[in-house]
C-alpha positions in Angstrom: -0.2 0.1 0.0 1.1 3.3 -0.8 1.8 5.6 2.3 0.1 8.9 2.4 2.4 10.9 4.0 1.8 14.5 5.0 2.9 17.2 2.2 6.6 18.1 2.9 7.5 21.5 3.7 8.8 23.5 1.0 11.9 25.6 0.6 10.0 29.2 0.9 7.9 28.6 4.0 6.1 25.6 5.3 2.6 24.4 4.3 -0.2 24.5 6.9 -1.1 21.4 8.7 -4.1 19.9 7.5 -5.4 19.1 11.2 -8.6 20.3 12.5 -10.4 20.3 9.3 -14.1 20.4 9.1 -14.4 16.6 8.3 -16.1 13.5 10.1 -14.9 9.9 10.3 -16.7 7.7 7.6 -18.2 4.5 7.9 -16.6 1.8 5.8 -19.9 1.7 3.5 -20.1 5.7 3.3 -20.3 6.7 -0.5 -17.4 9.1 -1.3 -18.9 11.8 -3.4 -16.2 13.0 -6.2 -18.7 14.7 -8.6 -18.2 18.3 -7.6 -15.1 20.2 -7.5 -15.8 22.0 -4.1 -12.1 23.4 -3.4 -12.0 22.8 0.2 -8.4 21.5 -0.4 -7.2 25.2 0.4 -9.0 25.4 3.9 -5.7 24.8 5.9 -4.1 27.7 4.0 -6.7 30.3 4.8 -7.2 29.3 8.4 -3.4 29.7 9.0 -4.0 33.2 7.9 -5.8 34.1 10.9 -7.6 37.6 10.8 -5.6 38.7 7.5 -8.9 38.4 5.5 -11.4 39.3 8.2 -13.9 42.1 7.4 -16.2 44.2 9.9 -19.3 45.4 8.1 -21.5 47.8 10.4 -25.2 47.9 9.6 -25.2 51.2 7.6 -22.5 50.0 5.3 -23.4 49.1 1.6 -27.1 49.9 1.4 -26.9 51.5 -2.2 -27.6 49.6 -5.2 -24.7 51.5 -6.5 -20.9 51.1 -6.2 -19.1 53.3 -9.0 -21.0 55.4 -11.4 -18.1 56.3 -13.4 -17.3 52.8 -14.2 -19.7 50.9 -17.0 -20.1 48.2 -14.6 -21.7 50.4 -11.9 -22.1 47.8 -9.6 -18.2 46.7 -9.3 -16.8 47.9 -5.8 -13.6 49.7 -6.8 -11.5 48.1 -4.2 -12.2 44.6 -5.9 -11.6 46.3 -9.7 -8.2 47.3 -8.3 -7.5 43.7 -6.8 -8.2 41.6 -10.0 -6.0 43.9 -11.9 -3.2 43.8 -9.3 -3.6 39.7 -9.1 -3.4 39.4 -12.9 -0.5 41.5 -12.8 1.2 39.5 -10.0 0.7 36.0 -11.8 1.0 37.4 -15.4 -2.1 35.1 -16.7 -4.1 37.8 -18.4 -3.9 41.1 -20.5 -6.2 43.7 -18.9 -4.6 46.9 -20.7 -7.5 48.5 -22.7 -10.3 45.7 -21.1 -13.3 46.1 -19.2 -14.0 44.2 -16.0 -17.7 42.7 -15.6 -18.6 41.2 -12.3 -20.8 38.4 -11.9 -22.1 35.9 -9.2 -19.6 33.3 -10.1 -18.6 32.4 -13.5 -21.5 30.5 -14.3 -23.5 34.0 -14.3 -20.9 35.8 -16.5 -21.2 32.6 -19.1 -24.6 33.0 -19.4 -24.0 36.9 -19.9 -21.4 36.3 -22.2 -23.7 33.9 -24.5 -26.4 36.4 -24.5 -24.1 39.6 -25.2 -22.5 37.5 -28.1 -25.9 36.1 -29.7 -28.1 39.2 -29.4 -29.7 40.6 -31.7 -31.5 37.5 -32.5 -31.1 36.1 -36.0 -33.7 34.3 -38.0 -33.0 31.0 -35.9 -31.1 30.4 -32.3 -27.2 30.7 -32.9 -25.4 27.4 -32.1 -23.1 27.0 -29.1 -20.4 24.7 -29.4 -17.4 23.2 -27.3 -14.8 20.6 -28.0 -15.3 17.4 -26.1 -14.7 16.3 -23.9 -16.2 19.7 -23.1 -17.6 20.9 -19.5 -20.7 19.1 -18.6 -22.5 22.2 -17.4 -22.4 24.2 -20.8 -25.2 21.9 -22.6 -27.2 22.4 -19.2 -27.0 25.8 -18.9 -27.7 26.6 -22.7 -30.8 24.5 -22.7 -32.2 25.6 -19.5 -33.9 28.6 -20.5 -34.9 27.3 -24.0 -33.6 30.7 -25.4 -34.6 32.0 -28.5 -31.6 33.5 -29.0 -29.0 30.3 -28.8 -29.3 26.7 -28.4 -26.6 23.9 -27.8 -24.7 22.7 -31.0 -22.8 20.1 -29.7 -19.2 19.0 -30.2 -17.4 21.6 -31.8 -14.9 18.7 -33.6 -17.8 17.9 -35.5 -19.8 21.0 -36.0 -20.1 21.8 -39.6 -23.6 24.4 -39.7 -23.2 27.1 -41.8 -23.1 30.8 -40.4 -22.4 32.5 -36.9 -21.8 30.4 -33.8 -20.4 30.8 -30.2 -17.4 28.5 -29.4 -16.5 28.2 -25.6 -12.8 27.4 -25.3 -12.0 25.9 -21.8 -8.4 26.2 -21.3 -7.2 24.6 -19.2 -10.3 22.2 -19.8 -12.6 20.7 -17.6 -12.6 17.7 -17.4 -9.4 16.5 -18.9 -6.9 19.5 -17.9 -5.6 19.7 -21.5 -4.7 23.2 -22.9 -7.1 24.2 -25.7 -7.6 26.6 -28.9 -10.4 27.2 -30.7 -11.5 24.3 -33.1 -13.8 25.4 -35.6 -11.9 28.7 -36.6 -14.1 30.3 -39.1 -14.8 34.1 -39.4 -18.3 33.9 -38.2 -17.3 32.7 -35.2 -17.4 34.4 -31.8 -15.4 33.0 -28.8 -15.5 32.7 -24.9 -12.6 31.8 -23.2 -13.3 30.0 -19.9 -9.7 30.4 -18.1 -11.1 29.3 -14.4 -8.2 27.0 -14.2 -5.5 29.1 -15.6 -3.7 29.5 -12.4 -0.5 28.6 -11.0 -1.6 25.8 -8.7 -3.2 24.0 -11.5 -1.2 24.8 -14.6 2.0 26.2 -16.0 1.5 30.0 -16.5 3.1 30.2 -20.3 1.8 33.9 -21.1 -0.9 36.1 -20.6 -4.0 35.2 -22.3 -5.3 37.8 -24.6 -8.7 37.0 -25.7 -11.9 39.1 -26.5 -14.0 37.3 -23.5 -12.3 35.7 -21.0 -13.9 34.2 -17.6 -12.6 33.7 -14.2 -13.6 33.1 -10.9 -12.6 33.1 -7.3 -13.6 29.8 -6.6 -10.7 28.3 -8.7 -8.3 31.1 -7.9 -8.4 31.2 -4.2 -10.9 28.3 -3.3 -13.4 30.5 -1.9 -16.4 29.2 -3.9 -19.2 30.0 -1.5 -18.4 34.0 -2.0 -19.9 33.4 -5.5 -17.7 36.1 -7.2 -16.4 35.7 -10.7 -15.3 38.6 -13.3 -15.1 38.5 -17.2 -12.1 40.5 -18.9 -13.8 42.0 -22.2 -12.3 43.6 -25.0 -15.0 45.2 -26.8 -17.2 47.9 -24.8 -20.5 46.9 -26.4 -20.1 43.1 -25.4 -19.3 44.4 -21.8 -22.1 46.5 -21.9 -24.5 43.7 -22.9 -23.1 41.3 -20.0 -23.7 44.2 -17.7 -27.2 44.5 -18.7 -27.8 40.7 -18.3 -26.5 40.9 -14.9 -28.6 43.8 -14.0 -31.6 42.4 -15.0 -30.8 38.9 -13.8 -29.9 40.0 -9.9 -29.5 43.8 -10.3 -26.0 43.8 -9.6 -23.6 41.7 -7.4 -23.5 41.5 -3.7 -21.0 44.1 -2.1 -20.3 41.9 0.9 -19.0 39.3 -1.5 -17.1 41.8 -3.7 -15.3 43.2 -0.4 -14.4 39.7 0.7 -13.1 38.8 -2.7 -11.0 42.0 -2.7 -9.6 41.5 0.6 -8.8 38.0 -0.2 -6.8 38.7 -3.4 -5.1 41.6 -1.5 -3.9 39.1 0.9 -2.3 37.2 -1.8 -0.8 40.3 -3.9 0.4 41.6 -0.6 2.3 38.4 0.1 4.7 39.3 -3.0 5.8 42.4 -1.5 6.5 40.7 1.7 8.5 37.7 0.3 11.3 36.9 2.6 9.2 38.6 5.9 6.4 36.2 5.8 6.6 32.7 7.9 4.3 31.2 5.4 4.1 30.3 1.6 2.8 32.5 -1.0 -0.9 30.9 -1.8 -0.1 30.2 -5.4 3.6 28.5 -4.1 1.7 26.7 -1.6 -1.0 25.5 -4.0 1.6 24.2 -6.8 3.2 22.1 -4.1 0.0 20.9 -2.7 -1.4 19.9 -6.0 1.9 18.5 -7.4 2.2 16.2 -4.0 -1.5 15.0 -4.5 -0.9 14.0 -8.2 2.3 12.5 -7.4 0.4 10.1 -4.8 -2.4 9.5 -7.2 -0.4 8.5 -10.3 1.5 6.2 -8.1 -1.7 4.6 -7.1 -3.3 4.3 -10.5 0.4 3.2 -12.0 0.3 0.1 -9.3 -3.4 -0.6 -9.6 -3.5 -1.4 -13.4 -7.3 -0.5 -13.5 -7.5 3.0 -14.8 -4.9 5.6 -17.0 -4.4 9.2 -16.5 -3.8 12.2 -19.1 -0.1 12.9 -19.5 0.9 16.3 -19.4 3.8 18.1 -21.0 6.3 20.1 -18.8 6.4 23.6 -19.5 7.9 26.6 -18.3 5.7 28.5 -15.6 6.5 32.1 -15.9 5.3 32.6 -12.6 7.6 30.3 -11.0 10.3 30.3 -13.3 10.3 26.3 -13.5 9.3 23.7 -15.8 6.2 21.9 -14.5 3.4 19.8 -15.7 -0.2 20.3 -14.9 -2.1 19.3 -11.8 -5.5 19.9 -12.5 -8.7 19.9 -10.1 -10.1 16.8 -11.5 -8.7 13.3 -12.6 -9.9 12.0 -15.8 -9.9 8.5 -15.2 -9.8 6.1 -18.5 -10.9 2.5 -17.4 -8.9 -0.3 -19.1 -11.0 -3.0 -21.2 -13.9 -0.6 -22.0 -15.4 -1.0 -18.6 -18.2 2.0 -17.7 -15.9 3.9 -15.4 -18.6 5.7 -13.8 -20.1 2.3 -12.7 -16.9 0.5 -11.7 -16.1 3.5 -9.2 -20.0 3.1 -7.7 -19.4 -0.4 -7.2 -16.4 0.7 -4.8 -18.5 3.2 -3.0 -17.1 6.7 -5.2 -19.4 8.9 -7.1 -17.5 10.2 -10.2 -19.3 11.8 -13.1 -19.1 9.6 -16.4 -18.1 10.6 -19.8 -21.3 10.8 -21.4 -22.0 14.1 -19.5 -18.8 15.4 -21.2 -19.8 14.2 -24.8 -17.3 11.2 -24.9 -17.3 7.6 -23.9 -18.5 6.0 -20.9 -15.0 4.3 -20.4 -14.0 7.9 -19.0 -15.2 9.5 -15.7 -14.0 12.7 -13.7 -13.3 12.9 -10.2 -12.4 15.5 -7.8 -9.1 16.1 -6.5 -9.5 19.3 -4.6 -11.4 18.0 -1.7 -10.5 17.8 2.1 -7.4 15.5 2.9 -9.8 12.9 4.5 -11.5 12.7 1.2 -8.3 12.6 -1.0 -6.9 9.8 0.9 -9.9 7.7 0.7 -10.1 8.0 -2.8 -6.4 6.7 -3.2 -7.6 3.6 -0.8 -10.4 3.0 -2.8 -8.7 3.1 -6.0 -6.1 1.0 -4.8 -8.7 -1.5 -3.9 -9.8 -1.9 -7.3 -8.4 -5.0 -8.9 -7.4 -5.6 -12.3 -9.4 -8.6 -13.1 -12.6 -6.4 -12.6 -11.7 -4.6 -16.0 -11.0 -7.8 -18.1 
């Protein structure tokens, strides 16, 4: 059995202990739910920050709808706008010069806002929205949910051959398989949305500043604070930005100011660590995240290699501009492929693990996605149960 030792201390500050996390002892028969990528893996780091991110809000604060009437995104708090620009400057993963920031309740709302903005005004028939398989399973669900007359789900971009305008969603690094992506259809009528939720140093090498017309980011993947429901879009065309802002206005009349101020405080805390490197006793968040995710993937690959039941994608080593080192990707999800063409989701379920099968991502059932960003207890249990699956079950 592989030893599941604690993550080793790094050279630029020790990793916070994962003890005292909000977990409970599971019974041997408990189902391990690995369907959602709930990023509780980062709880120990933020607990170790103490009161650095604490905010005190009085009863008279933030009562107005308005945040910044000089900004086209009038509900965007100036502190958050500054924090977003600073964190991208620090990491070097996106171009912001000459761009507009649109805030939303997570990237889910902003994805819907972007599809609306790029599909209006309406044409004679709904515009097709496509993405290359394996695509993020929520794209078709979110496109079809409202039965809009503006757009419809067009399926796999690899096989899309319909004439006329279309919207292609490029998810890079891709959820579920962690690969780097470019647009596939590449026609002049195309309108692109780049979902950059995982383009952060703890998941993938930062090889350059992304420079696209519409780019979506989210606090949940950047820092792990999924419950705050904050996302932002970086938009080149002011008219597209205005339409996205109008969507958010009609949908939710802005975005919660308390969540925005909390997000700003968290991002400021990370940026401030750069100016204090050498003085702090803890590792910078992204350095911490890189080491933590690399260690998880080392353990996972060792178990997969020895069990001979599943395989995992291989990711090329690339120079990360953030760390200055050659590294491979360490995605938030493991994209498992069963050997012997077994149904991967059913195989996992037979060993008390819930993954999401390939059919939800537009591919074969021999694939399944499982989260590797849960609490340490859940991750270790994942390793133990994967180890327990015998090779003969796939024959």
